[in-house]
SELUMDREN-732410 format. One line per field, with one value per residue: x, y, z of N, C-alpha, C, O in turn; residue in one letter. Coordinates in nm, 2 decimals. Last residue first. Example, Ala and Ser with C-alpha at 12.3 -4.5 7.8 and 13.67 -1.06 7.14 Angstrom:
! residues 2
n.east: c(1.28; 1.32)
n.north: c(-0.22; -0.57)
n.up: c(0.71; 0.78)
ca.east: c(1.37; 1.23)
ca.north: c(-0.11; -0.45)
ca.up: c(0.71; 0.78)
c.east: c(1.29; 1.32)
c.north: c(0.00; -0.33)
c.up: c(0.79; 0.78)
o.east: c(1.34; 1.42)
o.north: c(0.11; -0.33)
o.up: c(0.80; 0.85)
rest: c(S; A)
This chain:
! residues 162
n.east: c(1.04; 1.07; 1.19; 1.37; 1.48; 1.73; 1.90; 2.25; 2.43; 2.74; 3.00; 3.21; 3.32; 3.07; 3.04; 2.98; 3.01; 3.05; 2.78; 2.68; 2.33; 2.09; 1.85; 1.69; 1.70; 1.94; 2.08; 2.35; 2.48; 2.48; 2.27; 2.09; 2.09; 2.04; 1.85; 1.83; 2.03; 2.35; 2.50; 2.80; 3.08; 3.09; 2.92; 2.93; 2.72; 2.47; 2.31; 2.08; 1.96; 1.75; 1.46; 1.52; 1.70; 2.00; 2.28; 2.63; 2.88; 3.09; 3.47; 3.71; 4.03; 4.16; 4.13; 4.12; 4.16; 3.90; 3.72; 3.46; 3.44; 3.30; 3.09; 2.93; 2.59; 2.31; 2.01; 1.73; 1.50; 1.55; 1.63; 1.89; 2.10; 2.42; 2.73; 2.98; 3.24; 3.38; 3.52; 3.29; 3.19; 3.22; 2.99; 2.70; 2.39; 2.13; 1.93; 1.64; 1.75; 1.85; 2.06; 2.31; 2.40; 2.55; 2.77; 2.92; 3.11; 2.94; 2.87; 3.17; 3.21; 3.06; 2.94; 2.59; 2.49; 2.20; 2.07; 1.80; 1.61; 1.70; 1.69; 1.39; 1.27; 1.30; 1.20; 0.96; 0.85; 0.88; 0.65; 0.45; 0.50; 0.46; 0.20; 0.06; 0.08; -0.04; -0.32; -0.37; -0.30; -0.55; -0.76; -0.72; -0.80; -1.06; -1.17; -1.04; -0.94; -1.17; -1.25; -1.20; -0.99; -1.07; -1.28; -1.12; -0.81; -0.62; -0.39; -0.06; 0.16; 0.25; 0.03; 0.11; 0.05; 0.08)
n.north: c(8.26; 8.08; 7.86; 7.62; 7.31; 7.13; 6.86; 6.71; 6.43; 6.32; 6.19; 5.93; 5.85; 5.91; 6.09; 6.35; 6.38; 6.71; 6.72; 6.84; 6.97; 7.05; 7.31; 7.43; 7.70; 7.96; 8.18; 8.25; 8.56; 8.78; 8.87; 8.77; 8.39; 8.12; 7.85; 7.53; 7.29; 7.25; 7.09; 7.12; 7.06; 7.06; 7.26; 7.33; 7.60; 7.46; 7.28; 7.44; 7.63; 7.86; 7.91; 8.10; 8.17; 8.22; 8.26; 8.19; 8.30; 8.12; 8.14; 7.99; 7.92; 7.95; 7.97; 7.60; 7.41; 7.27; 7.07; 7.21; 7.52; 7.70; 7.88; 8.12; 8.25; 8.37; 8.36; 8.53; 8.69; 8.88; 8.88; 8.75; 8.64; 8.52; 8.48; 8.25; 8.26; 8.07; 7.85; 7.79; 7.46; 7.35; 7.23; 7.15; 7.23; 7.21; 7.44; 7.57; 7.87; 8.16; 8.12; 8.00; 8.17; 8.31; 8.03; 7.79; 7.83; 7.83; 7.54; 7.48; 7.52; 7.42; 7.15; 7.02; 6.66; 6.45; 6.19; 6.16; 6.19; 5.99; 5.73; 5.72; 5.79; 5.50; 5.36; 5.40; 5.36; 5.03; 4.98; 5.11; 4.89; 4.62; 4.70; 4.74; 4.42; 4.27; 4.36; 4.27; 3.97; 3.91; 3.97; 3.80; 3.55; 3.63; 3.59; 3.32; 3.23; 2.94; 2.62; 2.47; 2.29; 2.12; 1.99; 1.82; 1.74; 1.71; 1.43; 1.46; 1.37; 1.21; 0.87; 0.54; 0.22; -0.14)
n.up: c(3.55; 3.88; 3.99; 3.88; 4.01; 4.13; 4.22; 4.34; 4.39; 4.53; 4.38; 4.52; 4.80; 5.08; 5.30; 5.21; 4.86; 4.68; 4.39; 4.13; 4.03; 3.81; 3.76; 3.55; 3.43; 3.36; 3.10; 3.09; 2.90; 2.69; 2.61; 2.44; 2.70; 2.64; 2.88; 3.07; 3.21; 3.36; 3.59; 3.74; 4.00; 4.30; 4.58; 4.83; 4.81; 4.80; 5.02; 4.89; 4.63; 4.64; 4.45; 4.11; 3.87; 3.80; 3.58; 3.49; 3.30; 3.14; 3.04; 2.89; 3.07; 3.24; 3.50; 3.58; 3.28; 3.06; 3.09; 3.16; 3.13; 3.45; 3.55; 3.82; 3.94; 4.14; 4.18; 4.37; 4.47; 4.56; 4.82; 4.80; 4.56; 4.60; 4.41; 4.36; 4.34; 4.44; 4.22; 3.97; 3.89; 3.55; 3.29; 3.06; 2.95; 2.70; 2.59; 2.42; 2.23; 2.27; 2.07; 1.94; 1.76; 1.90; 1.99; 1.94; 2.13; 2.42; 2.38; 2.39; 2.64; 2.81; 2.62; 2.60; 2.67; 2.68; 2.79; 2.54; 2.33; 2.15; 2.34; 2.44; 2.24; 2.11; 2.32; 2.33; 2.07; 2.10; 2.32; 2.16; 1.95; 2.10; 2.18; 2.03; 1.89; 2.08; 2.06; 1.77; 1.88; 2.07; 1.87; 1.65; 1.84; 1.91; 1.69; 1.50; 1.13; 0.98; 0.90; 0.65; 0.84; 1.03; 0.94; 0.74; 0.81; 0.50; 0.44; 0.43; 0.16; 0.08; 0.08; 0.08; -0.07; 0.03)
ca.east: c(1.10; 1.00; 1.09; 1.36; 1.39; 1.63; 1.80; 2.09; 2.38; 2.61; 2.97; 3.18; 3.41; 3.15; 3.02; 3.09; 2.96; 3.13; 2.84; 2.70; 2.45; 2.18; 2.00; 1.71; 1.56; 1.89; 1.95; 2.30; 2.43; 2.60; 2.38; 2.16; 2.01; 2.18; 1.87; 1.83; 1.91; 2.26; 2.44; 2.64; 3.04; 3.17; 2.92; 2.99; 2.91; 2.57; 2.48; 2.14; 2.02; 1.94; 1.53; 1.48; 1.60; 1.90; 2.13; 2.46; 2.78; 3.01; 3.36; 3.60; 3.91; 4.27; 4.15; 4.08; 4.25; 3.98; 3.85; 3.58; 3.49; 3.39; 3.11; 2.99; 2.73; 2.42; 2.14; 1.80; 1.56; 1.50; 1.47; 1.76; 2.00; 2.30; 2.61; 2.84; 3.12; 3.36; 3.51; 3.41; 3.19; 3.26; 3.03; 2.82; 2.56; 2.19; 2.04; 1.68; 1.70; 1.69; 1.99; 2.29; 2.30; 2.41; 2.70; 2.79; 3.18; 3.01; 2.82; 3.10; 3.32; 3.13; 3.06; 2.73; 2.44; 2.32; 2.13; 1.91; 1.66; 1.64; 1.78; 1.54; 1.24; 1.28; 1.33; 1.02; 0.83; 0.95; 0.85; 0.51; 0.45; 0.56; 0.31; 0.02; 0.10; 0.11; -0.30; -0.40; -0.22; -0.42; -0.73; -0.77; -0.66; -1.00; -1.20; -1.09; -0.92; -1.12; -1.20; -1.24; -0.95; -0.99; -1.27; -1.25; -0.92; -0.60; -0.50; -0.15; 0.03; 0.35; 0.03; 0.07; 0.08; -0.01)
ca.north: c(8.23; 8.20; 7.89; 7.74; 7.40; 7.19; 6.86; 6.79; 6.45; 6.33; 6.30; 5.92; 5.96; 5.86; 5.97; 6.35; 6.33; 6.51; 6.73; 6.76; 7.01; 6.94; 7.28; 7.36; 7.66; 7.84; 8.16; 8.19; 8.49; 8.63; 8.98; 8.79; 8.54; 8.15; 7.89; 7.66; 7.31; 7.34; 7.02; 7.15; 7.07; 7.12; 7.20; 7.23; 7.60; 7.53; 7.31; 7.46; 7.52; 7.87; 7.88; 8.02; 8.26; 8.13; 8.35; 8.15; 8.30; 8.08; 8.09; 8.09; 7.89; 7.94; 8.09; 7.71; 7.46; 7.36; 7.04; 7.07; 7.36; 7.70; 7.77; 8.09; 8.16; 8.40; 8.29; 8.52; 8.48; 8.91; 8.89; 8.71; 8.75; 8.50; 8.57; 8.22; 8.29; 8.20; 7.93; 7.85; 7.56; 7.30; 7.33; 7.10; 7.26; 7.13; 7.31; 7.57; 7.73; 8.15; 8.22; 7.91; 8.06; 8.36; 8.17; 7.83; 7.83; 7.98; 7.67; 7.44; 7.62; 7.52; 7.17; 7.07; 6.81; 6.50; 6.32; 6.11; 6.26; 6.18; 5.74; 5.71; 5.90; 5.60; 5.36; 5.50; 5.46; 5.14; 4.97; 5.15; 5.02; 4.71; 4.72; 4.80; 4.53; 4.22; 4.36; 4.41; 4.03; 3.92; 4.06; 3.91; 3.57; 3.64; 3.69; 3.33; 3.26; 3.10; 2.72; 2.50; 2.34; 2.21; 2.10; 1.92; 1.70; 1.82; 1.50; 1.35; 1.53; 1.21; 0.96; 0.66; 0.37; 0.01)
ca.up: c(3.38; 3.78; 4.02; 3.88; 3.90; 4.14; 4.12; 4.38; 4.33; 4.57; 4.40; 4.44; 4.73; 4.97; 5.32; 5.35; 5.01; 4.71; 4.57; 4.15; 4.13; 3.89; 3.77; 3.63; 3.45; 3.43; 3.24; 3.07; 3.02; 2.68; 2.67; 2.43; 2.66; 2.65; 2.76; 3.03; 3.18; 3.40; 3.50; 3.78; 3.91; 4.22; 4.43; 4.83; 4.85; 4.71; 4.99; 5.02; 4.66; 4.64; 4.55; 4.19; 3.96; 3.85; 3.64; 3.52; 3.40; 3.15; 3.18; 2.92; 2.88; 3.12; 3.42; 3.60; 3.41; 3.12; 3.00; 3.24; 3.10; 3.31; 3.51; 3.66; 3.90; 3.98; 4.26; 4.25; 4.49; 4.43; 4.77; 4.90; 4.62; 4.63; 4.40; 4.37; 4.16; 4.49; 4.37; 3.99; 3.94; 3.65; 3.41; 3.19; 2.97; 2.86; 2.62; 2.54; 2.23; 2.31; 2.14; 2.04; 1.66; 1.83; 2.02; 1.87; 1.99; 2.32; 2.39; 2.28; 2.53; 2.79; 2.76; 2.57; 2.71; 2.61; 2.90; 2.65; 2.45; 2.09; 2.22; 2.54; 2.31; 2.06; 2.26; 2.47; 2.09; 2.00; 2.31; 2.32; 1.93; 2.01; 2.30; 2.07; 1.83; 2.08; 2.19; 1.83; 1.80; 2.08; 1.99; 1.64; 1.80; 1.95; 1.69; 1.59; 1.26; 0.99; 1.02; 0.69; 0.66; 1.04; 1.04; 0.67; 0.84; 0.63; 0.42; 0.40; 0.16; 0.11; 0.03; 0.14; -0.10; 0.01)
c.east: c(1.18; 1.11; 1.00; 1.22; 1.33; 1.59; 1.73; 2.02; 2.27; 2.52; 2.82; 3.06; 3.34; 3.24; 3.10; 3.09; 3.06; 3.04; 2.91; 2.82; 2.56; 2.31; 2.04; 1.88; 1.56; 1.78; 1.88; 2.16; 2.34; 2.58; 2.50; 2.26; 2.17; 2.10; 1.97; 1.84; 1.85; 2.13; 2.33; 2.65; 2.84; 3.12; 3.06; 2.98; 2.98; 2.74; 2.55; 2.26; 2.07; 1.98; 1.73; 1.56; 1.55; 1.77; 2.05; 2.42; 2.62; 2.93; 3.21; 3.54; 3.84; 4.16; 4.22; 4.11; 4.14; 4.02; 3.96; 3.68; 3.51; 3.46; 3.19; 3.04; 2.81; 2.54; 2.21; 1.97; 1.61; 1.47; 1.47; 1.61; 1.91; 2.22; 2.45; 2.75; 2.98; 3.30; 3.48; 3.40; 3.26; 3.24; 3.12; 2.94; 2.63; 2.33; 2.03; 1.77; 1.74; 1.66; 1.90; 2.13; 2.21; 2.27; 2.60; 2.76; 3.03; 3.06; 2.88; 3.03; 3.25; 3.12; 2.99; 2.80; 2.59; 2.36; 2.29; 1.97; 1.75; 1.69; 1.74; 1.66; 1.39; 1.32; 1.39; 1.19; 0.94; 0.96; 0.93; 0.66; 0.49; 0.55; 0.44; 0.15; 0.18; 0.14; -0.12; -0.31; -0.25; -0.33; -0.58; -0.69; -0.60; -0.82; -1.09; -1.10; -1.03; -1.09; -1.12; -1.26; -1.06; -0.95; -1.20; -1.23; -0.98; -0.76; -0.57; -0.28; -0.05; 0.23; 0.17; 0.14; 0.06; 0.09)
c.north: c(8.39; 8.21; 8.04; 7.74; 7.54; 7.27; 7.01; 6.81; 6.56; 6.41; 6.19; 6.09; 5.99; 5.89; 5.85; 6.21; 6.34; 6.51; 6.66; 6.75; 6.89; 6.96; 7.12; 7.32; 7.56; 7.81; 7.99; 8.12; 8.40; 8.53; 8.84; 8.86; 8.61; 8.32; 8.01; 7.72; 7.46; 7.34; 7.13; 7.11; 7.08; 7.12; 7.21; 7.21; 7.44; 7.52; 7.34; 7.42; 7.46; 7.69; 7.82; 7.98; 8.14; 8.17; 8.23; 8.19; 8.27; 8.18; 8.16; 8.04; 8.01; 7.95; 8.06; 7.88; 7.60; 7.40; 7.12; 7.07; 7.28; 7.54; 7.78; 7.99; 8.20; 8.34; 8.33; 8.44; 8.45; 8.74; 8.93; 8.71; 8.67; 8.64; 8.57; 8.44; 8.33; 8.26; 8.04; 7.93; 7.68; 7.44; 7.28; 7.26; 7.18; 7.16; 7.29; 7.38; 7.68; 7.98; 8.15; 7.98; 7.97; 8.29; 8.17; 7.98; 7.88; 7.98; 7.82; 7.53; 7.55; 7.61; 7.32; 7.10; 6.95; 6.61; 6.37; 6.21; 6.25; 6.18; 5.95; 5.76; 5.90; 5.75; 5.46; 5.41; 5.52; 5.30; 5.05; 5.14; 5.10; 4.80; 4.67; 4.77; 4.69; 4.37; 4.40; 4.44; 4.16; 4.00; 4.06; 3.99; 3.72; 3.67; 3.71; 3.46; 3.32; 3.13; 2.82; 2.59; 2.44; 2.31; 2.17; 2.03; 1.78; 1.77; 1.57; 1.44; 1.45; 1.35; 1.08; 0.79; 0.48; 0.14)
c.up: c(3.38; 3.66; 3.92; 3.93; 3.98; 4.02; 4.15; 4.25; 4.33; 4.42; 4.41; 4.50; 4.62; 4.90; 5.24; 5.39; 5.08; 4.82; 4.59; 4.29; 4.16; 3.88; 3.81; 3.65; 3.52; 3.47; 3.24; 3.15; 2.98; 2.82; 2.77; 2.53; 2.59; 2.62; 2.71; 2.90; 3.13; 3.25; 3.44; 3.60; 3.88; 4.10; 4.39; 4.68; 4.80; 4.72; 4.86; 5.03; 4.82; 4.68; 4.52; 4.35; 3.99; 3.85; 3.66; 3.55; 3.40; 3.26; 3.11; 3.00; 2.93; 2.99; 3.29; 3.55; 3.43; 3.22; 2.98; 3.15; 3.14; 3.25; 3.43; 3.70; 3.79; 4.04; 4.10; 4.24; 4.36; 4.40; 4.65; 4.82; 4.69; 4.65; 4.45; 4.42; 4.29; 4.42; 4.36; 4.15; 3.97; 3.75; 3.48; 3.20; 3.10; 2.83; 2.73; 2.53; 2.37; 2.30; 2.17; 2.14; 1.80; 1.80; 1.98; 1.86; 1.90; 2.18; 2.27; 2.30; 2.40; 2.68; 2.70; 2.71; 2.67; 2.67; 2.82; 2.73; 2.51; 2.20; 2.15; 2.39; 2.38; 2.09; 2.20; 2.41; 2.27; 2.02; 2.23; 2.31; 2.02; 2.03; 2.21; 2.16; 1.90; 2.02; 2.17; 1.97; 1.81; 1.95; 2.02; 1.77; 1.74; 1.99; 1.83; 1.60; 1.40; 1.14; 0.99; 0.81; 0.68; 0.92; 1.06; 0.78; 0.74; 0.65; 0.56; 0.42; 0.24; 0.22; 0.11; 0.09; -0.03; -0.01)
o.east: c(1.24; 1.23; 0.88; 1.14; 1.26; 1.67; 1.64; 2.08; 2.16; 2.60; 2.78; 3.03; 3.38; 3.27; 3.17; 3.13; 3.18; 2.99; 2.89; 2.94; 2.51; 2.39; 1.94; 1.98; 1.46; 1.73; 1.81; 2.15; 2.27; 2.66; 2.57; 2.36; 2.29; 2.06; 2.02; 1.84; 1.80; 2.16; 2.22; 2.74; 2.76; 3.12; 3.13; 3.07; 3.08; 2.84; 2.65; 2.34; 2.18; 2.06; 1.79; 1.68; 1.55; 1.78; 2.01; 2.50; 2.52; 2.91; 3.23; 3.53; 3.88; 4.18; 4.32; 4.14; 4.10; 3.93; 4.06; 3.75; 3.63; 3.51; 3.17; 3.06; 2.78; 2.59; 2.16; 2.05; 1.56; 1.43; 1.39; 1.52; 1.85; 2.24; 2.37; 2.79; 2.91; 3.34; 3.53; 3.31; 3.35; 3.27; 3.12; 2.94; 2.59; 2.39; 1.95; 1.73; 1.83; 1.57; 1.85; 2.08; 2.11; 2.15; 2.53; 2.73; 3.02; 3.08; 2.87; 3.07; 3.31; 3.05; 2.91; 2.76; 2.69; 2.27; 2.41; 1.92; 1.80; 1.81; 1.84; 1.70; 1.47; 1.37; 1.50; 1.28; 0.98; 1.07; 1.03; 0.76; 0.57; 0.58; 0.54; 0.20; 0.28; 0.22; -0.06; -0.24; -0.15; -0.30; -0.50; -0.58; -0.49; -0.75; -1.03; -1.04; -1.12; -1.15; -1.00; -1.33; -1.01; -0.87; -1.22; -1.19; -0.91; -0.84; -0.57; -0.25; -0.12; 0.25; 0.19; 0.26; -0.03; 0.20)
o.north: c(8.42; 8.18; 8.07; 7.65; 7.55; 7.29; 6.99; 6.77; 6.50; 6.46; 6.08; 6.11; 6.10; 6.01; 5.75; 6.19; 6.35; 6.61; 6.55; 6.76; 6.82; 6.97; 7.09; 7.30; 7.56; 7.90; 7.94; 8.03; 8.42; 8.43; 8.84; 8.89; 8.58; 8.34; 8.02; 7.64; 7.48; 7.43; 7.11; 7.10; 7.06; 7.25; 7.30; 7.14; 7.43; 7.46; 7.29; 7.51; 7.44; 7.67; 7.76; 8.01; 8.06; 8.26; 8.15; 8.23; 8.31; 8.10; 8.25; 7.93; 8.10; 7.97; 8.12; 7.91; 7.68; 7.43; 7.09; 7.12; 7.26; 7.45; 7.86; 7.97; 8.29; 8.36; 8.31; 8.49; 8.38; 8.70; 9.02; 8.63; 8.57; 8.72; 8.60; 8.45; 8.42; 8.38; 8.12; 8.01; 7.62; 7.54; 7.16; 7.35; 7.17; 7.13; 7.31; 7.27; 7.73; 7.94; 8.07; 7.93; 7.90; 8.30; 8.07; 8.03; 7.98; 8.08; 7.88; 7.63; 7.58; 7.71; 7.34; 7.09; 6.94; 6.67; 6.35; 6.33; 6.36; 6.16; 5.98; 5.88; 5.99; 5.82; 5.50; 5.42; 5.63; 5.36; 5.11; 5.22; 5.18; 4.83; 4.70; 4.87; 4.75; 4.43; 4.51; 4.54; 4.22; 4.11; 4.15; 4.04; 3.76; 3.74; 3.82; 3.50; 3.39; 3.10; 2.81; 2.68; 2.53; 2.41; 2.28; 2.14; 1.82; 1.76; 1.53; 1.56; 1.38; 1.39; 1.03; 0.80; 0.54; 0.14)
o.up: c(3.27; 3.67; 3.93; 3.90; 4.08; 3.93; 4.22; 4.16; 4.32; 4.34; 4.36; 4.62; 4.58; 4.94; 5.28; 5.50; 5.05; 4.86; 4.55; 4.27; 4.25; 3.79; 3.88; 3.58; 3.60; 3.55; 3.16; 3.24; 2.89; 2.84; 2.88; 2.47; 2.62; 2.51; 2.82; 2.81; 3.24; 3.18; 3.47; 3.53; 3.97; 4.08; 4.41; 4.65; 4.73; 4.66; 4.82; 5.04; 4.77; 4.77; 4.43; 4.37; 3.90; 3.77; 3.57; 3.63; 3.33; 3.35; 3.03; 3.04; 3.00; 2.87; 3.25; 3.66; 3.35; 3.30; 2.93; 3.24; 3.18; 3.33; 3.34; 3.82; 3.71; 4.15; 3.99; 4.31; 4.27; 4.29; 4.62; 4.79; 4.65; 4.74; 4.37; 4.53; 4.28; 4.44; 4.28; 4.19; 4.03; 3.69; 3.49; 3.12; 3.21; 2.72; 2.83; 2.50; 2.44; 2.37; 2.08; 2.24; 1.79; 1.79; 1.99; 1.76; 1.82; 2.12; 2.16; 2.25; 2.29; 2.65; 2.61; 2.83; 2.74; 2.73; 2.84; 2.73; 2.54; 2.20; 2.08; 2.40; 2.38; 2.01; 2.22; 2.48; 2.30; 2.00; 2.26; 2.31; 1.98; 2.14; 2.28; 2.21; 1.86; 2.08; 2.21; 1.98; 1.86; 1.97; 2.00; 1.76; 1.75; 2.07; 1.84; 1.50; 1.35; 1.24; 0.99; 0.76; 0.74; 0.93; 1.11; 0.74; 0.65; 0.56; 0.68; 0.40; 0.18; 0.33; 0.22; 0.07; -0.08; 0.03)
rest: c(S; Q; T; A; Q; V; F; I; E; E; P; S; E; E; Y; R; S; P; C; K; L; L; L; T; H; A; E; F; E; G; S; P; L; L; S; G; E; I; I; A; S; I; A; R; Q; F; N; D; P; R; P; G; K; F; V; I; P; L; Q; S; G; T; G; I; E; D; N; E; D; Y; V; T; F; R; L; T; V; E; E; A; D; W; D; E; S; D; A; V; V; I; G; N; V; R; V; R; E; G; Q; M; E; P; G; K; E; L; L; E; N; V; T; L; Y; Y; A; G; S; T; I; T; A; Y; V; M; L; G; I; I; L; F; I; I; G; G; I; L; M; Y; I; W; N; I; R; T; P; K; S; E; A; L; H; T; P; I; A; P; N; L; S; Q; E; M)
């Protein structure tokens, strides 16, 4: 007796159509895939990238009014706190420069003065460059040495006025 290589498909399977439940699972899977893709895209495009002080100053006028992040080392004794206007002014320099050898960027932050600003080593400042050459900070992320650890602790502060 000879057997066929293609066994016959049972008629109840050959005539069945995809059920509605299968379509629901495919739709849910597609939505999950789309959400994961959007999260990956947002992470890649918005990342924690920042400009150095020298990069910002080189681009100069084209960066005015643009919201950017700048990383710099806080210049010692550059703090000027005005409690009446709730305004903190300080200066940062490029992390690749030695103090006094490179360009410095004056920062204006209108908001509460961080408690341990005096201990700040470096800062990531988000804001925009003003026509005057000052950088108006909207948020500050200060890196300060911890008393108990060798790595710096981070302090995040947002501006209360624009």
